[in-house]
C-alpha positions in Angstrom: -57.7 -102.3 100.0 -61.2 -102.7 98.6 -63.6 -105.0 100.2 -65.0 -107.8 98.0 -68.6 -108.5 98.7 -69.6 -112.2 99.0 -71.8 -112.2 95.9 -69.2 -110.6 93.6 -67.3 -112.5 90.9 -63.9 -111.8 89.3 -63.9 -109.3 86.5 -65.4 -110.7 83.3 -66.4 -114.1 84.9 -69.9 -115.4 84.4 -72.2 -117.9 86.2 -73.9 -120.4 83.9 -77.4 -121.0 85.2 -79.4 -124.2 84.6 -81.3 -123.1 81.5 -78.2 -121.8 79.7 -76.2 -124.8 80.8 -78.6 -127.2 79.2 -78.6 -125.2 75.9 -74.8 -125.3 75.9 -74.8 -129.0 76.5 -77.2 -129.5 73.6 -74.8 -127.6 71.3 -71.9 -129.7 72.6 -73.8 -132.9 71.9 -74.9 -131.8 68.4 -71.3 -130.6 67.6 -69.8 -133.9 68.8 -72.0 -136.0 66.5 -71.7 -133.5 63.7 -67.9 -133.4 63.6 -67.4 -137.1 64.3 -69.5 -137.9 61.2 -67.2 -135.7 59.2 -64.1 -137.6 60.3 -62.9 -135.2 63.0 -61.4 -136.5 66.3 -62.1 -134.6 69.5 -59.2 -133.4 71.6 -58.7 -131.7 74.9 -55.7 -129.7 76.0 -54.7 -128.5 79.6 -56.3 -125.4 81.0 -52.8 -124.3 82.0 -50.0 -123.9 79.5 -46.4 -122.5 79.6 -46.2 -118.8 78.8 -43.0 -119.3 76.9 -44.8 -121.6 74.4 -48.5 -121.3 74.0 -48.8 -117.9 75.8 -46.1 -116.3 73.6 -47.3 -117.8 70.3 -51.1 -117.4 70.8 -51.3 -113.9 69.2 -53.5 -112.8 72.2 -52.3 -109.4 73.6 -50.0 -109.7 76.6 -52.5 -107.6 78.7 -55.2 -110.2 78.0 -53.3 -113.2 79.4 -54.1 -114.6 82.8 -50.7 -115.4 84.3 -49.5 -117.4 87.3 -46.3 -119.0 88.5 -45.9 -122.7 89.4 -43.8 -124.1 92.2 -40.7 -124.3 90.0 -40.9 -120.6 89.1 -42.2 -121.1 85.6 -44.8 -118.6 84.2 -48.0 -120.3 83.2 -51.1 -118.9 81.4 -54.7 -120.0 81.3 -55.2 -121.0 77.7 -56.2 -117.9 75.7 -57.3 -119.8 72.6 -57.4 -123.4 71.3 -55.6 -123.1 68.0 -52.1 -122.7 69.6 -52.4 -125.5 72.2 -53.6 -127.8 69.4 -50.7 -126.7 67.2 -48.4 -127.7 70.1 -49.8 -131.2 70.7 -50.2 -131.9 66.9 -46.6 -130.9 66.3 -45.1 -133.0 69.1 -47.4 -136.1 68.9 -50.3 -136.5 66.5 -48.5 -135.6 63.2 -46.2 -138.6 63.7 -49.3 -140.8 63.5 -51.3 -139.4 60.6 -51.2 -136.5 58.1 -53.5 -134.7 57.5 -55.0 -134.5 61.0 -58.6 -133.4 61.5 -59.2 -132.3 65.1 -62.3 -130.9 66.9 -62.8 -129.3 70.3 -65.3 -127.8 72.7 -63.4 -125.9 75.4 -63.2 -122.9 77.6 -60.7 -120.1 76.9 -59.6 -117.2 79.1 -58.8 -113.6 78.2 -58.4 -111.0 80.9 -60.6 -107.8 80.7 -59.4 -104.4 81.9 -63.0 -103.2 82.2 -66.2 -105.1 82.6 -68.0 -103.7 79.6 -70.1 -106.8 79.2 -67.1 -108.8 77.8 -66.6 -112.2 79.4 -63.1 -113.3 80.5 -64.0 -116.9 80.2 -66.1 -118.4 77.3 -66.6 -121.6 75.4 -65.4 -122.2 71.8 -66.3 -125.0 69.4 -64.2 -125.6 66.3 -62.0 -127.6 64.1 -58.4 -127.7 62.7 -57.2 -129.4 59.6 -53.5 -129.8 59.9 -51.1 -130.9 57.2 -53.2 -130.1 54.1 -52.2 -127.1 52.2 -54.7 -127.5 49.3 -57.5 -125.2 48.4 -59.9 -128.1 49.2 -58.9 -128.0 52.9 -59.9 -124.3 52.9 -63.2 -125.2 51.2 -63.8 -128.0 53.6 -63.5 -125.7 56.6 -65.9 -123.1 55.1 -68.5 -125.8 54.0 -68.3 -127.4 57.5 -69.0 -124.0 59.1 -72.0 -123.5 56.8 -73.4 -127.0 57.5 -72.9 -126.6 61.3 -74.8 -123.3 61.3 -77.7 -125.0 59.5 -77.6 -128.0 61.8 -77.9 -125.7 64.8 -81.1 -124.2 63.2 -79.5 -120.9 62.1 -80.8 -120.1 58.7 -80.0 -116.4 58.3 -76.2 -116.1 58.3 -73.2 -115.0 56.1 -69.6 -116.2 55.8 -67.5 -113.2 54.8 -64.2 -114.2 53.3 -61.0 -112.2 52.9 -57.2 -112.9 52.6 -54.6 -111.9 55.2 -51.8 -111.9 52.7 -53.6 -109.7 50.1 -54.7 -107.2 52.7 -51.2 -106.9 54.2 -49.6 -106.6 50.7 -51.9 -103.7 49.7 -51.5 -101.7 52.9 -47.7 -102.2 53.0 -47.3 -101.1 49.4 -49.0 -97.8 50.2 -47.6 -96.6 53.5 -44.2 -95.2 54.5 -43.6 -96.7 57.9 -44.3 -99.8 60.0 -46.2 -97.6 62.5 -48.6 -96.5 59.7 -49.2 -100.1 58.7 -49.9 -101.1 62.3 -52.4 -98.2 62.8 -54.3 -98.8 59.6 -54.4 -102.6 60.2 -55.8 -102.1 63.7 -58.5 -99.7 62.4 -59.6 -102.4 60.0 -59.6 -105.0 62.9 -62.0 -102.5 64.6 -64.0 -102.0 61.4 -63.4 -98.3 61.7 -63.5 -97.3 58.0 -64.1 -93.7 58.8 -61.0 -93.7 61.1 -59.1 -95.5 58.3 -59.7 -92.7 55.9 -59.0 -90.0 58.5 -55.7 -91.7 59.3 -54.7 -91.8 55.6 -55.4 -88.1 55.4 -53.1 -87.4 58.4 -50.2 -89.6 57.2 -47.4 -88.2 55.0 -48.2 -90.2 51.9 -48.0 -89.6 48.2 -51.2 -88.5 46.5 -51.3 -91.8 44.7 -50.8 -93.9 47.9 -53.6 -92.0 49.7 -55.9 -92.3 46.8 -55.2 -96.0 46.4 -55.9 -96.8 50.0 -59.2 -95.0 50.0 -60.4 -96.5 46.8 -59.3 -100.0 47.9 -61.5 -99.7 51.1 -64.5 -98.6 49.0 -64.1 -101.4 46.4 -63.1 -104.2 48.8 -66.2 -103.8 51.0 -68.6 -103.8 48.0 -67.2 -106.4 45.6 -69.2 -107.2 42.5 -66.2 -108.8 40.8 -63.1 -110.1 42.6 -60.9 -108.9 39.8 -61.5 -105.3 41.1 -58.8 -106.0 43.6 -56.2 -107.1 41.0 -55.1 -103.6 40.2 -53.8 -103.1 43.7 -51.5 -106.1 43.6 -48.1 -106.8 42.1 -48.4 -110.5 42.8 -51.6 -112.2 41.5 -51.1 -115.7 42.9 -53.2 -115.2 46.1 -55.9 -113.6 44.0 -56.0 -116.5 41.6 -56.3 -118.8 44.6 -59.3 -116.8 45.9 -61.0 -117.0 42.5 -60.5 -120.7 42.5 -62.0 -120.9 46.1 -65.0 -118.8 44.9 -65.5 -121.2 42.0 -65.4 -124.3 44.2 -67.9 -122.7 46.7 -70.2 -121.9 43.7 -70.0 -125.5 42.5 -70.8 -126.6 46.1 -74.0 -124.5 45.9 -73.4 -122.2 48.9 -73.2 -118.8 47.1 -76.1 -117.5 49.1 -74.1 -117.9 52.3 -70.8 -116.4 51.3 -69.4 -112.9 50.4 -65.9 -111.6 49.8 -64.4 -108.6 51.6 -60.7 -108.0 51.5 -60.7 -105.5 54.3 -61.3 -108.3 56.9 -58.5 -108.1 59.4 -57.8 -110.0 62.6 -56.0 -109.4 65.8 -54.8 -113.0 65.5 -51.6 -112.3 63.6 -50.9 -115.9 62.8 -53.3 -115.9 59.8 -51.4 -116.1 56.5 -54.0 -116.7 53.8 -57.7 -117.1 53.4 -59.6 -116.0 56.5 -63.3 -115.5 57.2 -65.9 -114.3 59.8 -69.3 -115.7 60.5 -72.2 -113.3 61.0 -75.8 -114.2 61.9 -79.1 -112.3 62.1 -79.8 -110.6 65.5 -76.1 -110.2 66.3 -74.0 -107.2 65.5 -70.6 -108.9 65.8 -69.0 -112.1 64.4 -70.1 -115.2 66.1 -67.1 -117.1 64.8 -64.0 -116.8 62.6 -61.4 -118.9 60.9 -58.7 -119.1 58.3 -55.3 -120.5 57.2 -52.3 -120.2 59.5 -49.4 -121.9 57.8 -46.6 -120.5 60.0 -47.9 -121.3 63.5 -46.7 -124.9 63.8 -43.1 -123.9 62.9 -43.0 -122.4 66.5 -43.3 -126.0 67.7 -40.8 -127.6 65.3 -43.3 -128.7 62.6 -43.2 -127.2 59.1 -46.9 -127.9 58.5 -49.8 -125.9 57.0 -53.1 -125.6 58.9 -56.6 -124.1 58.6 -59.5 -124.1 61.0 -62.4 -122.2 62.6 -64.0 -121.5 65.9 -67.5 -120.4 67.0 -68.3 -118.6 70.2 -70.9 -120.5 72.1 -72.3 -117.5 73.9 -72.8 -115.7 70.6 -74.3 -118.8 69.0 -77.0 -118.8 71.7 -78.0 -115.4 70.7 -78.3 -116.4 67.0 -80.0 -119.7 67.5 -83.8 -120.3 67.6 -85.3 -121.2 70.9 -84.5 -124.7 71.9 -87.7 -126.4 73.1 -87.3 -129.0 75.9 -89.4 -131.9 74.7 -89.0 -134.0 77.8 -91.8 -134.1 80.4 -90.7 -132.9 83.8 -92.5 -135.0 86.4 -92.7 -134.2 90.2 -93.3 -137.1 92.6 -94.8 -135.6 95.8 -95.0 -137.9 98.8 -95.6 -138.0 102.5 -93.2 -140.0 104.8 -95.6 -142.9 105.2 -95.6 -143.5 101.5 -91.9 -143.4 100.8 -91.6 -147.0 99.5 -94.4 -146.4 97.0 -92.9 -143.1 95.9 -89.5 -144.8 95.3 -91.1 -147.5 93.2 -93.0 -145.0 91.1 -90.0 -142.7 90.6 -87.9 -145.6 89.5 -90.5 -146.7 87.0 -90.8 -143.2 85.4 -87.0 -142.8 85.2 -86.6 -146.2 83.5 -89.2 -145.0 80.9 -87.0 -141.9 80.3 -88.9 -139.3 82.2 -87.1 -136.5 84.0 -88.4 -137.2 87.5 -87.9 -135.3 90.7 -88.9 -137.0 94.0 -89.8 -134.5 96.7 -91.2 -134.9 100.2 -94.1 -132.6 101.2 -92.3 -131.9 104.5 -89.4 -130.3 102.6 -91.4 -127.6 100.7 -92.4 -124.2 102.0 -94.2 -122.8 99.0 -95.9 -125.8 97.3 -97.9 -123.9 94.7 -94.8 -122.1 93.4 -92.7 -125.2 93.4 -95.2 -127.2 91.4 -95.2 -124.6 88.6 -91.7 -125.8 87.6 -93.0 -129.2 86.3 -95.2 -130.3 83.4 -96.8 -133.1 85.5 -97.3 -133.6 89.2 -97.9 -137.0 90.8 -99.1 -137.0 94.4 -98.3 -140.1 96.4 -100.0 -140.2 99.8 -102.7 -141.6 102.1 -105.8 -142.3 100.0 -103.9 -143.4 96.9 -102.1 -141.7 94.0 -103.4 -138.7 92.0 -102.1 -137.1 88.7 -102.2 -133.5 87.5 
């Protein structure tokens, strides 16, 4: 049995130190005001859910679920995402009150890691769900809300890359022989391994036409100049017409500079059924968020309702955001024991004026010079009067 040292944390868990905590709180406050102004109601779901419901329907790999057993013998999971718990509560309660529902959240999710690898096992997500609206305008609303939120957070250099789960699945299935081939090719696209995709196609037993079609699709779908390029790969054109309409609405909305289309986008979240997108920002090499339409998920909870939403990773957002300046003065009140009453009075006055004020006795400090450096202003209260620095 290995010895766990006192300073070690469970695999993938992270401490949030004061500076990062304040930045996350700022994002939470901005997000709360931002979503509320757009008609979204905030919601919170339990940290623990039943495995047989949320755990099984969440589309998170079994190996990534944190499981435990309650006193009645039921298997529970730490919530691995927010979309599935919200689908549960909307289906059983909220949709009886109002349809469509616009819901927002800021919550922690948990996904177990087999190796440390820098990946957190607990992280915060902020996002929205529009439930009960199957129109193209709900898809547009989610994309436009994402763009507006990114700008509100001060992120100017970013791109929303849009694809379609149904179109991608139809094209791959049409040009493979087995379910195993489909699964492998789809996973390679989830990993954005385009070289591996072409190598796998070469290894599979496919017709010359199938192999050629898959390779040319990958080339065209990642460098679209005209969405109609994809039409030759499809028997059914309904989804493509939908995406053309979506592109037209986004153009009317004046956000062309922020969007691009790529029909190779694939997600490990297998509940996506239609339009889906990823959010990329400068200075990050991975998506800081994603979203899309998932019309079949609520059926697992007894509601035949459509839904679309998105989520942003807060830790990734912090990397993409400009530096948040703390505009508040940080005042230190230093006092000796004989001047406690005066120090209390002055501290109270400063706090009432909105200053962040720390009251500290000289007797309690070992390294005074080092401690004072943490504050923008130092007020000394002691014998001989009060002095300011």
